[in-house]
N, C-alpha and C positions, 0 to 999 in steps of 0.2 A: 847499117848493121847494129842490132841491139847488143847491149852488154850481155855476155854469156854467163849469167848467173841464174841458176834454176833452184827453186825451192819445191820439193815434193812433200806434201803433207799426207802421210799414210794412214789409212783406216787401221791397219795393223803393220807390224814389221814384216816385210815380204817373206813368204815361205814357199819358194819354188818347188820344193819336194813334197809339199802338201796340197797345192791347188794350182789350177790353171791361172787363177788371178795373181798368184805369186810369180808365176812364170812370166805373165804379161808385164808385170811391173818391172821385173829385172830386164826384160827386153827393152823397155822404154829407157831405163837407166843406162843400159849399155849403148843404146843409140845416141843419147845426148852426150855421153862421155866421149864417144867416137867423134862427135862433132865439136869437141873442144869446150863443152860446158863445164862450169864449176857447180857441182851439185851438192845441195844439203838435203838430206832425208830426215824429216821430223815426224814424230808420232807420239800420241799420248798413250798408246797401248803398251803393255808390258811385252818384253821380248820372251821368246821361248827358245828351247834348245835347237829348234829347227829354223829359227830366223836366219836370213841370209847374212853371210859374213862380209860386211862392207869394208872390213879392215884390209882386205886384199886389193882395194880400189882407192881412188882419190876422193870418194864420196865422204862428206862429213855427216856425222849423225847428231841429232839433237832430240833429247827427250823433252816433250812439251806437256803442258797441262790444259785440260778443258776448262773453259769459263774462267780464265785467269789472265790478268793484265800483263803478266810476264811475257806472254806470247807477243803482245804488241811491241814491247821493248826489243825483243829478239828480232821481230820482223823489221822494225825501223833500223836496227843496227845492220842487219843482213842486206836490206834493200835489194831484193831480187828483181830481175827483169821479167821473169816468168814464175808463176806459181801454178803448180799442178796439183789438183785435188784428186785423191784416190777415192772415188765414188761420191755420190751426191750428198750423203750424210756428212761427209767431211766439209764439203762446200757450205752446207747449212751452218755448221759449227764455226768455221773460221773465215768464211767468205767476206762477212761484213768487216772483220778486223783487217783483212788484206786490203779491201777497198778503202778503208779509213787511213791506213798507214802507208800503203803503196798504191795510190790510185792509178798510176801509169804502168803498173805491172800487168802483163798479159795473163789473164786467168783462164786456165785450161782444165776441163773436167774429163777424167778418164772414167767412163761409165762402167767398164768391165763387161756388164751386160745391162739390159734395161730391167731393173729390179721389178718395176711395176708389171712388166709383161710376164715375168716368171711367176710373180705372186698371183696374177689374174688367171694364168693357166693352171696353177696349182689349185685355186679355188674352183675352177671349172671342172677339173678332174675329180675333185673331192665331192662336189655337189651334183655332178653330171648335168651341168648347165652350160649354156653358151658362154664364151669368154667375154667378160665385160672389162674393157681396157680403161674406161673412164672413171677411175677410182681416185680416192684421196692420195694413194701412193703415186699415181700418175701425176697428179697436180704438184706434189712435192718435187718429184724427179724432173719433170719438164720445167718447172719454175727454176730449178737449179741450172738446167741446160740454158735457159734464156738469160739467166744472170751472168753466165760465163761468156768469154769471148769466143771460145772454141770448145767443142766437146768431141772426144774421140769415141767412135762407135765401132764395135768389133764385127758387126753383122750387117750385110747389105739389106736383109729383110728389116732390121731395126731402123736403118736409114729410111727405108720406104714407109714404115709405120709412122715415124716421126714427121715426115714430110706430108704424107697423104692424109693421115687421120688426125694429126695434131697441128698441121700447118706450120711446123717449125721451119724457119728460113734455111735454105740450103747452105748459106754462108756461115751458119753457126755450128754445123755438124760436119764431121770429117771421118770418112771411112778408113779405119786402120785395123786390119786383121792381125793375127799373130805374125810376128816377124821371124821367119824361119830361114835356116841355111838350106840351100838346095840339096837334094839327094843326088849323090854322084855315083858313077859306075863303081867306084872303089867301095862306097858304102854298101851297095847292092851285093857286091862280091863277098862281103863279110857277113851277110845275113845268114842266120841259122836256116838250113834247108827244111823243106816240108817234112821229110821222113825223120828228121831229128827233133821235131817238135811234137808236143802232145798237150792235150787238155784245153779247156776254155778258161778265159779270164774275164773278170770285170774289175775295174779300178776306179776309185773316186773318193774324195773327201767325205767322210760320213757326216760332217756337220752341214753339208749341203743337201737340203731336203730332196731335190730330184735324184740324187745318188742313193739315198736311203730308200726312197720309194722304188727305185730300180732293183735294188737288192731284194726287196720284198716280192716284186714281180717275178724275178728269177727264181726265188725260193718256192713260191706257191703256184706259179702258172707255167713257167718255162721248164725248169729243171726236172720236175716229176715225170714229164713225158719224154724229155730229151734223154735222160739217163737210161731209161728203159730201152731206147733205140740204139744207144751207144754204150753198152755195158763196159765197165772198166775205165771209162773216161771220167776225169775230175772236173769240177768247176771251182776255181780258186778266186776268192774275193779279196782284193787288196784295197786298202784305203787308210788314210791318216785319220787320227782321232776316232778310232774304232770304239763304239759305245758297248756297254754291257748287253744291251738288247740285241745288238748285232752279233756279238760273240755267242749268244744263246742259239743263234741259227746254225752254228757249226754242227755238222752231223757226218761223222766218219762213214757210217753205214750207207748214207745217201751220196757219199763222195762230194759233199757240199762243204767247202772249207773256207772259214773266215781267217785269212792270213795276217791281217793287220797292215801296218805301214810297209810300203816298198821302199827300200833305201835308194833305189834308182828305178824310176817308173819305166823308162824305155828298156833298160836291161831286163826288167822283170817281164814286161809284155813280150819281148823278143823271144822268150823261151816257149811261149804258148802258140798254139796253132790258130786259134780264133779268139777275138775279143767280142763278147756278147754285151749288148747294151740296149735293152728294150725300154728306153727312156720315155716316160709318159708325159712329162711336162718340163719346162725349163726355158731358157733364153740364151742369147749369145752364141758362142761357138765353143765346142767341146774340146778341151785340150787333150783328152784321152785318145781321141781319134788322130790328132796330129802326132802324138807319140807313137801310136800304132803304125801309122804310115811311114814314119821315120825308120822303123825297124822291120818293115815288111810283114806286119801282122794284119791280115784281112779282118773285117768287122761285119757284124750283123746288127743293125739298129733300126730305129723307127724314123718316120719322117721328121718328128721333132728333134731326134738325136742328130740327124744329118743336116738339119735345117741351115740353109745359107752357106754350106761348106763347099759344095762341089761345083756350083755354077751349072754350066751345061755339060760338064764332064761326067763320066761314069763313076759310080761309087766303088770304093775298094772292098767290095763284098756285096751285101744285099741290104735294101731298105724295105722293111715290111712292118705294117701296123697290125695286121691280123696275126694274132699270136700263134695260131696253128700253122700258118704259112711261115712265120718266123722260125718255128722249130724245124720245119722241113728244109728251109734254106740253110739253117745252121748245120744240119746233118750233111746236106749236099756239099757245102763249102768245106766241111771237116774231112770228107772222104774223097772228094774229087780234086786231085792234084792240079789238073789243067785249069779248072775254075779258080782254084786258090792262087795259082801263079798269075793268072790274068787279073785277079783282084789286086795283087801286089803292084802290078804295072799301073793300074788305075790310081793307086795311092801315090806313086811317084809323080804321076802327071798332076794330080791335085796339089801336092806340096810345091812342086817346081813352077807351076803356072799360076797358082792363086795365093801362095803364102811366102814367096821368096822375098826376103828383106830388101833385096836390090830394087824391087819394083816400088817400094813404098817409103823407105827411109829418107832418101834425099828430098823427095817431094814434100814430106811432112815438114821437115826443117825449113825448106824454102818457103812454104806457106806461112809458117809462124814468123819467120824473119822479115818477110815483106809485108806483114800485116800493117795497114795504116789504121792505127788504133782509134784515132779520133773519128775518122769517116766510118769505120766499122761499127763503132758504138752508136753513132748517130743513126745509122741504118737500122740498128736494133733498138728502136725506141721503147718497145715493150720491155726489153731487158733493163733499160734505164729506169722505167717506172717500177719494176719489181725490185731493183736494187735500192731505189729511194725508199720504198715502203718496207721492204724486208729488212733492210739495214736497220731501220728504226725499231721494228718489233723484235727482231732477233737480238739486236744489240741490247735492248733494255731487259729482255728475259735473261740474257747471259750475264749482264751486269747485276741483276737481282740475285742470280745464283752465286755469282762471285762474292757479293756482299754477304749473302747468307752463309757462305763457307768460311767467312772470316770470324763468325761468332762462335 
């Protein structure tokens, strides 16, 4: 049994009310806390008013610096058994320091989603070209995966891409979706009924490019036709970090409303009849659909939006890439109570069969705690090579910046 001391190095201080990435991180923190781990969460980012309040937990907080030897001293003093990097950019910054000071610590990367996949799809959508995955972004992110002992992957499709197209060894990647509570009969009984709901909703962090693009698609391609066929119905756009350019899309006459941040995403979604999300590019798994299913709100989205979420089950609404058909299905689902109720049931099945924490939590901890680190690393010789060379190059770049900052 390994010593139960975990260091999480955050890209930001988690904001579960702002993004699915924040929710994911808090789910991981809660899991390790339940398993008796002593957790320190460290980040060089500044806190915001929406940062998660760790004071209500046993988690210790540490403000750290980039390119600063003080982190090494902190690391040596803490001596964690496990270090979890929040996204590959953090592993690039701090991985060599962890390897130098705590060579026997298990290094875990939480990818959130594959950034290179999202970027490649965004470029493909913009240029109207085939998706090219073999980019410099892919080289950076996959190198990070290879340097770590284990990487948490949120999507089955991304597992397949890493194994089939990039030949990443299966022992280095671990499928871990969102860790959700099951939807109970009591939950369902408390859902707002069809006849008491009105309007469409979209929700998403405006700093996330796929969300901003989706809002533009709704504004220019979906809503002009949809509102004519459903007069009197509103489209409410919610999201954290609402930009000025987003606020300019607000139009009362068109019943297109930019509402800003939702204080409680699930509570807000629950009041609406349908969640619309014509997502054109992206990666990972979309937290907005998880939230919608939890409160019985059916959704209409694209194949990219629903990607890797439902397995062989039926979607909680409709998946349509053709925008004219998308509009027709949105109208059908909005007006047909029978179809709407059936979509609700599908959502319950997806959450309970594919995202229940009980299916994944114990297995993840068992995998980590039984890891034979020496044998595991010998098997990953490419990772050893990358650590050897990257440690030197990243180390001296960081030390150069550190020295420069002293002047």
